[in-house]
C-alpha positions as CSV (number, residue, x, y, z in Angstrom):
1,X,66.2,98.4,-97.7
2,X,64.4,97.2,-100.8
3,X,65.3,94.6,-102.9
4,X,66.0,96.8,-105.7
5,X,68.1,99.0,-103.9
6,X,70.3,96.0,-102.4
7,X,70.4,94.7,-106.1
8,X,71.9,98.2,-107.3
9,X,74.3,98.4,-104.2
10,X,75.6,94.7,-104.7
11,X,76.2,95.6,-108.6
12,X,78.1,98.8,-107.8
13,X,80.3,96.8,-105.3
14,X,80.8,94.1,-107.8
15,X,81.9,96.9,-110.4
16,X,84.1,98.5,-107.8
17,X,86.0,95.2,-107.4
18,X,86.4,94.4,-111.2
19,X,87.8,97.9,-111.7
20,X,90.2,97.4,-108.7
21,X,91.2,93.9,-109.8
22,X,91.9,95.0,-113.4
23,X,93.3,98.4,-112.8
24,X,96.6,97.8,-114.6
25,X,95.0,96.9,-117.8
26,X,92.3,99.7,-117.4
27,X,94.9,102.3,-117.1
28,X,97.1,101.2,-120.0
29,X,97.5,103.7,-122.8
30,X,96.1,103.2,-126.0
31,X,95.6,104.7,-129.5
32,X,92.0,106.1,-129.6
33,X,90.5,107.2,-132.6
34,X,88.1,110.4,-132.5
35,X,87.2,110.1,-136.1
36,X,89.1,113.5,-137.1
37,X,92.1,112.6,-135.1
38,X,94.0,110.1,-133.0
39,X,95.1,110.5,-129.4
40,X,96.9,108.2,-126.8
41,X,94.7,107.7,-123.7
42,X,93.7,104.8,-121.2
43,X,90.8,103.3,-123.0
44,X,89.4,101.8,-119.8
45,X,89.5,105.1,-117.9
46,X,87.6,106.7,-121.0
47,X,85.1,104.0,-121.0
48,X,84.5,104.2,-117.1
49,X,84.1,108.0,-117.4
50,X,81.5,107.4,-120.1
51,X,79.8,105.0,-117.9
52,X,79.8,107.4,-115.1
53,X,78.5,110.2,-117.1
54,X,75.6,108.1,-118.6
55,X,74.8,107.0,-115.0
56,X,74.5,110.6,-113.7
57,X,72.4,111.5,-116.9
58,X,70.3,108.7,-116.0
59,X,70.1,109.7,-112.3
60,X,69.3,113.3,-113.2
61,X,66.5,112.2,-115.7
62,X,65.1,110.0,-113.0
63,X,65.2,112.8,-110.5
64,X,63.3,114.9,-113.1
65,X,60.8,112.3,-113.6
66,X,60.1,111.8,-110.0
67,X,59.7,115.6,-109.6
68,X,57.3,115.9,-112.2
69,X,55.3,113.2,-110.8
70,X,55.3,114.5,-107.4
71,X,54.1,118.0,-108.7
72,X,51.3,116.4,-110.7
73,X,50.2,114.1,-107.8
74,X,50.1,117.4,-105.5
75,X,48.2,119.3,-108.1
76,X,45.6,116.4,-108.6
77,X,45.4,115.9,-104.7
78,X,44.4,119.7,-104.6
79,X,42.0,119.4,-107.5
80,X,40.3,116.2,-105.7
81,X,40.1,118.1,-102.5
82,X,38.2,120.9,-104.3
83,X,35.9,118.5,-106.0
84,X,35.3,116.6,-102.7
85,X,34.6,119.9,-100.9
86,X,32.0,120.6,-103.9
87,X,30.4,117.4,-103.3
88,X,30.1,117.7,-99.7
89,X,28.5,121.1,-100.1
90,X,26.0,119.6,-102.5
91,X,25.5,116.7,-100.6
92,X,24.8,118.9,-97.6
93,X,22.3,121.1,-99.4
94,X,20.5,117.8,-100.4
95,X,20.1,116.9,-97.0
96,X,18.9,120.3,-95.8
97,X,16.2,120.2,-98.7
98,X,15.0,116.7,-97.8
99,X,14.7,117.7,-94.1
100,X,12.8,120.6,-95.2
101,X,10.4,118.5,-97.3
102,X,10.1,116.0,-94.3
103,X,9.2,118.8,-92.1
104,X,6.6,120.1,-94.2
105,X,5.0,116.6,-94.7
106,X,5.3,115.9,-91.2
107,X,3.2,119.2,-90.3
108,X,0.7,118.2,-92.9
109,X,0.4,114.9,-91.3
110,X,0.0,116.4,-87.8
111,X,-2.6,118.9,-89.0
112,X,-4.6,115.9,-90.7
113,X,-4.2,114.0,-87.4
114,X,-5.4,117.1,-85.5
115,X,-8.4,117.6,-87.5
116,X,-9.5,113.9,-87.5
117,X,-9.2,113.7,-83.8
118,X,-11.2,117.0,-83.6
119,X,-13.9,115.4,-85.7
120,X,-13.6,112.2,-83.7
121,X,-14.2,114.1,-80.5
122,X,-17.2,115.8,-81.9
123,X,-18.6,112.7,-83.0
124,X,-18.3,111.3,-79.7
125,X,-19.5,114.1,-77.9
126,X,-22.7,113.9,-80.3
127,X,-23.4,110.3,-79.7
128,X,-23.1,111.1,-75.9
């Protein structure tokens, strides 16, 4: 368990203890003004309900952000894999071209060596 999760768990537990210890005061009815009318309801429970609503909205927003990040991450991973495949194909093509060029150069060198060995053989035969 991460330190952040442990901290959230401890804060939640402390909040539950606080509400439990003060339940008598939290559940006492009071006159609440709704700007257009007045109602009698327990202020503490109304505030706890608003806090719970805020927490639920916050968790939903975090879930939405996490989902968005995961979708973007997967999309970037697919694009990266496609680009990597393209780069690998281009690199293989360059290696093939280099191999073809080196094969041609080695063939030219071998032809020159054979020609030189033939000329050297003719010169040795002429000296004997």
